[in-house]
C-alpha positions as CSV (number, residue, x, y, z in Angstrom):
1,M,0.0,0.0,-0.1
2,G,1.3,3.4,-0.9
3,W,0.4,6.8,-0.1
4,K,-2.4,8.2,-2.3
5,A,-3.0,12.0,-2.9
6,V,-6.4,13.5,-2.0
7,Q,-8.6,14.0,-5.1
8,E,-10.2,17.4,-5.5
9,V,-14.0,17.5,-5.3
10,F,-15.6,19.0,-8.5
11,K,-17.5,22.1,-7.7
12,H,-19.6,22.6,-10.9
13,W,-21.2,19.2,-11.9
14,K,-22.6,18.9,-15.4
15,I,-23.8,15.2,-15.0
16,L,-27.1,14.7,-13.0
17,R,-29.0,11.7,-11.8
18,G,-31.2,10.4,-14.8
19,D,-28.8,11.7,-17.6
20,K,-27.9,9.5,-20.4
21,V,-24.2,9.0,-20.7
22,M,-21.7,6.9,-22.5
23,I,-18.5,5.3,-21.1
24,V,-15.6,6.4,-23.0
25,V,-12.7,4.7,-20.9
26,G,-12.5,1.3,-19.4
27,K,-13.9,-2.2,-19.7
28,D,-17.3,-1.0,-20.7
29,K,-16.1,1.6,-23.2
30,G,-18.7,2.6,-25.9
31,Q,-21.7,1.4,-23.6
32,T,-24.4,3.6,-22.7
33,G,-26.7,3.8,-19.6
34,T,-28.7,6.0,-17.2
35,V,-27.2,7.6,-14.2
36,T,-28.8,6.3,-11.2
37,R,-26.8,7.7,-8.4
38,V,-24.1,10.6,-8.2
39,I,-21.4,10.4,-5.5
40,R,-20.1,14.0,-5.5
41,K,-17.7,13.4,-2.4
42,D,-15.7,10.9,-4.5
43,N,-16.3,12.3,-7.9
44,H,-18.1,9.0,-8.9
45,I,-21.3,8.1,-10.6
46,I,-23.3,4.8,-10.8
47,I,-24.7,3.7,-14.3
48,E,-27.6,1.5,-14.6
49,G,-26.4,-2.0,-15.7
50,R,-22.8,-0.9,-16.3
51,N,-19.5,-1.4,-14.8
52,L,-20.9,-4.7,-13.1
53,V,-18.6,-6.4,-10.5
54,K,-19.0,-9.6,-8.4
55,K,-19.2,-9.1,-4.7
56,H,-19.0,-11.8,-2.1
57,I,-21.9,-11.4,0.6
58,K,-21.6,-13.0,4.0
59,R,-24.5,-15.1,5.2
60,T,-26.7,-13.5,7.8
61,E,-30.1,-14.1,9.4
62,G,-32.1,-12.6,6.7
63,N,-29.7,-12.9,3.7
64,P,-28.5,-16.4,2.5
65,G,-25.1,-14.9,1.3
66,G,-23.3,-15.9,-1.8
67,I,-21.9,-14.0,-4.8
68,V,-23.9,-11.0,-6.0
69,T,-23.4,-9.0,-9.1
70,M,-23.7,-5.2,-8.7
71,E,-23.0,-1.9,-10.2
72,A,-19.7,-0.3,-9.2
73,P,-19.0,3.4,-9.2
74,I,-17.2,4.8,-12.2
75,H,-15.1,8.1,-12.1
76,V,-17.1,11.1,-13.7
77,S,-14.2,11.8,-16.1
78,N,-14.7,8.6,-17.8
79,V,-18.1,9.3,-19.1
80,Q,-19.7,11.8,-21.5
81,H,-23.1,13.0,-22.1
82,I,-25.0,11.7,-25.0
83,D,-26.2,14.2,-27.5
84,P,-30.0,13.9,-27.8
85,V,-30.1,14.7,-31.4
86,T,-27.1,12.8,-32.8
87,G,-26.6,10.2,-30.2
88,S,-22.8,10.6,-30.1
89,P,-20.9,11.5,-26.9
90,C,-20.3,15.3,-26.4
91,R,-19.2,17.8,-24.0
92,V,-21.6,20.2,-22.1
93,T,-21.6,24.0,-21.6
94,Y,-24.2,26.3,-20.0
95,R,-26.0,29.0,-22.0
96,F,-28.8,31.5,-21.0
97,L,-32.0,31.7,-22.9
98,E,-33.7,35.1,-23.8
99,D,-36.1,34.5,-20.7
100,G,-33.0,34.2,-18.5
101,T,-33.2,30.4,-17.6
102,K,-29.9,28.7,-17.5
103,V,-29.7,25.5,-19.8
104,R,-27.3,22.7,-20.5
105,V,-26.2,22.7,-24.2
106,T,-24.2,20.3,-26.0
107,A,-20.8,21.2,-27.2
108,G,-17.8,19.7,-29.1
109,K,-17.1,18.3,-32.7
110,L,-19.9,15.8,-33.2
111,A,-22.5,17.9,-31.2
112,S,-25.6,19.5,-32.5
113,G,-25.8,22.4,-30.1
114,S,-29.2,21.3,-28.7
115,I,-30.5,21.8,-25.2
116,I,-30.0,18.8,-22.8
117,P,-33.4,18.7,-20.9
118,R,-33.2,18.4,-17.1
119,P,-34.1,14.9,-16.0
120,E,-37.6,14.2,-14.8
121,I,-36.3,12.0,-12.0
122,L,-35.0,14.9,-10.2
123,K,-38.5,16.3,-9.3
124,L,-38.7,13.2,-7.1
125,R,-37.0,13.4,-3.6
126,K,-35.0,10.6,-2.4
127,K,-35.6,11.4,1.2
128,P,-38.9,12.9,1.7
129,R,-39.3,15.8,4.1
130,S,-40.9,15.3,7.3
131,A,-44.3,16.9,7.8
132,E,-44.6,17.0,11.7
133,G,-42.3,19.4,13.6
134,G,-39.5,18.1,15.8
135,L,-37.9,19.2,19.0
136,K,-35.8,21.8,17.4
137,D,-38.4,23.4,15.1
138,T,-39.9,26.5,15.8
139,A,-43.8,26.5,16.3
140,K,-45.8,28.6,13.8
141,E,-47.4,30.7,16.1
142,D,-43.9,31.9,17.5
143,V,-42.8,32.6,13.9
144,L,-45.8,34.7,13.0
145,E,-45.7,36.7,16.4
146,K,-44.9,40.5,15.7
147,T,-41.4,41.3,17.5
148,Y,-40.6,44.5,15.8
149,D,-42.6,47.7,14.9
150,P,-41.0,49.5,12.1
151,A,-43.3,52.6,12.8
152,T,-41.9,53.2,16.1
153,G,-38.7,51.7,15.6
154,K,-38.9,49.6,18.8
155,G,-38.7,45.8,19.3
156,V,-40.5,43.7,21.6
157,I,-38.1,41.9,23.9
158,L,-39.0,38.3,24.5
159,S,-37.7,36.2,27.2
160,Y,-36.3,32.7,27.3
161,N,-39.7,31.4,28.2
162,I,-40.8,31.7,24.6
163,F,-39.5,28.2,23.9
164,R,-42.0,26.9,26.8
165,G,-44.8,29.1,25.2
166,L,-44.8,31.7,27.9
167,A,-43.9,34.9,25.9
168,T,-43.3,38.0,28.2
169,N,-42.7,41.5,27.2
């Protein structure tokens, strides 16, 4: 085992979950697929049905164990977007439309210059937001309470009892 330098995490990602990409380097070179997961802290993505590896799973109470085939992460620099018009791998740039919206546009030698639409799967949340309030959430009544009067320039001083529901002036 040798020393390995820390990789710099990309700041601006052009590949999103649900994009159609082509693998341009490695054992699956030339194959296409859909991005199922983006691992930003490691600069990796997982492509559906590509970069398959065998993993040995130990037997447990609920799992019989054995050898399982699963998708392994692939570095984001080893894939390219697929142009929606020509179907060839291309680079991506950002442009602004007349109405001011920022869109992804194909660029490169074989690119058509068309807009890459935002994937529909991004509208679905992986982890749903909780509807009920927790211990550290502020109650709606406390948020809507008036604590400053702009006409007089005076603020209402609230004591520490507001957290117990006993607001005093």
